[in-house]
C-alpha positions as CSV (number, residue, x, y, z in Angstrom):
1,M,83.5,112.9,105.6
2,E,79.8,112.8,105.6
3,E,77.9,110.3,107.6
4,T,75.6,107.7,105.9
5,N,72.3,106.5,107.3
6,S,74.1,103.6,108.9
7,G,76.3,106.0,110.9
8,S,79.5,104.9,109.1
9,P,81.6,107.5,107.1
10,S,80.9,107.9,103.5
11,P,83.8,107.8,101.0
12,I,83.5,111.6,100.5
13,I,86.1,113.9,102.2
14,E,85.1,117.5,102.0
15,L,87.4,120.5,102.4
16,N,86.7,122.4,105.7
17,E,87.4,126.0,104.6
18,E,88.4,126.7,108.2
19,F,91.5,124.5,107.7
20,R,92.4,125.5,104.0
21,E,95.5,127.4,104.9
22,R,96.7,124.7,107.2
23,L,96.0,122.1,104.5
24,Q,98.0,124.2,102.0
25,A,101.0,124.2,104.3
26,K,100.6,120.5,105.0
27,L,100.6,119.9,101.2
28,Q,103.9,121.7,100.9
29,E,105.3,119.4,103.7
30,Y,104.0,116.4,101.8
31,E,105.6,117.6,98.6
32,K,109.0,118.0,100.3
33,R,108.8,114.6,101.9
34,W,107.8,113.1,98.5
35,E,110.8,114.8,96.8
36,A,113.2,113.4,99.4
37,K,111.7,109.9,98.9
38,V,112.1,110.1,95.1
39,A,115.7,111.5,95.4
40,N,116.6,108.5,97.6
41,E,115.5,105.8,95.2
42,G,117.9,103.0,94.7
43,P,118.8,101.5,91.3
44,Y,116.9,98.3,92.2
45,D,113.7,99.9,93.4
46,H,110.7,99.2,91.4
47,P,109.8,102.3,89.3
48,E,106.2,102.3,90.5
49,A,106.8,101.3,94.2
50,K,107.2,104.9,95.3
51,F,103.5,105.4,94.3
52,T,102.4,103.1,97.2
53,S,103.6,105.2,100.1
54,S,101.1,107.0,102.4
55,T,103.0,110.3,101.8
56,Y,102.2,110.1,98.1
57,Y,98.5,109.3,98.8
58,K,98.3,112.2,101.4
59,K,99.9,114.5,98.9
60,E,97.5,113.6,96.1
61,L,94.5,113.6,98.3
62,A,95.4,117.1,99.7
63,A,96.0,118.6,96.3
64,K,92.7,117.2,95.0
65,L,90.9,118.4,98.0
66,L,92.3,121.9,97.7
67,A,91.6,122.0,94.0
68,Q,88.0,120.5,94.0
69,G,86.7,121.0,97.5
70,K,86.0,117.3,98.0
71,V,87.2,113.9,97.1
72,D,85.3,110.7,96.5
73,T,88.0,108.4,98.0
74,H,86.7,105.2,96.3
75,E,86.7,106.8,92.9
76,F,90.1,108.4,93.5
77,S,91.5,105.1,94.6
78,R,90.6,103.5,91.3
79,E,92.0,106.5,89.4
80,L,95.4,106.0,91.2
81,F,95.3,102.3,90.7
82,T,95.0,102.8,86.9
83,R,97.4,105.8,86.8
84,H,100.2,103.7,88.3
85,N,99.9,100.5,86.4
86,E,97.9,98.7,89.1
87,C,100.6,99.4,91.7
88,F,98.5,100.4,94.7
89,D,98.6,99.8,98.5
90,P,95.1,99.9,99.9
91,D,96.3,100.0,103.5
92,N,98.5,103.1,102.9
93,Y,95.6,104.7,100.9
94,N,93.1,104.0,103.7
95,T,95.5,105.5,106.3
96,A,96.0,108.6,104.1
97,C,92.2,109.0,103.8
98,G,91.8,108.6,107.5
99,V,94.4,111.3,108.2
100,L,92.8,113.8,105.7
101,H,89.4,113.0,107.1
102,D,90.5,113.8,110.6
103,Y,92.3,117.0,109.5
104,M,89.1,118.3,107.9
105,L,86.8,117.1,110.7
106,T,88.8,117.9,113.9
107,G,91.9,119.7,112.7
108,G,94.0,116.6,113.4
109,E,92.9,115.9,117.0
110,H,92.8,112.1,116.4
111,T,95.8,111.6,114.1
112,L,98.6,109.6,115.6
113,Q,102.3,109.7,114.8
114,S,101.8,113.0,112.9
115,T,104.2,115.9,112.4
116,G,101.1,118.0,113.2
117,F,98.5,119.9,111.3
């Protein structure tokens, strides 16, 4: 994530080419976790609720980052909000952004409760 003049992070996460292969492996892990979540849906689960999980957001952010080299997190959040009928969890999305930002900046040194990067 770039720094702004105020010293706070900008909403852009950029792919660190040094970590591309690790991010590709992490994306595969996210996809497996996502498939397991979808497979375990109950008959009374809201059809859009699965799109509010941090795993979903990390999967989507990683895929976009690998495909485009950077992600404007504010713009992408609006895209996901629209894509899933306004079913969006900003806290889980912000967590996912923080995780991906740390992976690209430090290789995951500051990520807590992680399966590793």
